[in-house]
C-alpha positions as a printed Julia matrix, in Angstrom:
61×3 Matrix{Float64}:
  80.15  108.18  128.29
  83.52  109.94  128.47
  85.29  106.66  129.23
  83.86  105.03  126.12
  85.23  107.81  123.9
  88.6   107.48  125.54
  88.61  103.7   125.12
  87.7   103.87  121.44
  90.27  106.59  120.91
  92.9   104.43  122.57
  91.89  101.41  120.45
  92.17  103.51  117.31
  95.57  104.81  118.37
  96.83  101.31  119.05
  95.79  100.21  115.55
  97.5   103.22  114.02
 100.62  102.59  116.11
 100.74   99.01  114.84
 100.39  100.21  111.26
 103.19  102.73  111.79
 105.4   100.01  113.22
 104.78   97.77  110.17
 105.48  100.61  107.76
 108.68  101.5   109.6
 109.87   97.88  109.46
 109.12   97.78  105.72
 111.0   101.06  105.29
 114.06   99.69  107.12
 114.01   96.53  105.0
 113.48   98.36  101.68
 116.18   97.71   99.13
 115.73  100.74   96.89
 115.12  104.44   97.17
 111.93  104.03   95.11
 110.59  101.48   97.56
 111.46  103.73  100.53
 109.77  106.67   98.81
 106.52  104.7    98.34
 106.54  103.63  101.99
 107.24  107.22  103.1
 104.19  108.34  101.09
 102.08  105.71  102.88
 103.4   107.02  106.21
 102.39  110.54  105.21
  98.86  109.43  104.36
  98.59  107.65  107.7
  99.8   110.74  109.54
  97.23  112.85  107.68
  94.43  110.48  108.73
  95.62  110.6   112.34
  95.6   114.39  112.34
  92.13  114.58  110.77
  90.79  112.24  113.48
  92.32  114.44  116.19
  90.82  117.63  114.7
  87.43  115.95  114.31
  87.48  114.83  117.94
  88.39  118.33  119.09
  85.51  119.83  117.09
  83.07  117.39  118.68
  84.06  118.28  122.27
């Protein structure tokens, strides 16, 4: 049972890592400060989701 949780956690982390990579690439390619700001806000939302998943997992241990 523990291995399943770890595997699903790893799968989730890999998906988040891929999303972070895409956002970072978009940020680097952005041509305006407004565009970079919007992407940075998306990154912040993603980071918030990641932290809430971590806290939820800790509460369920």
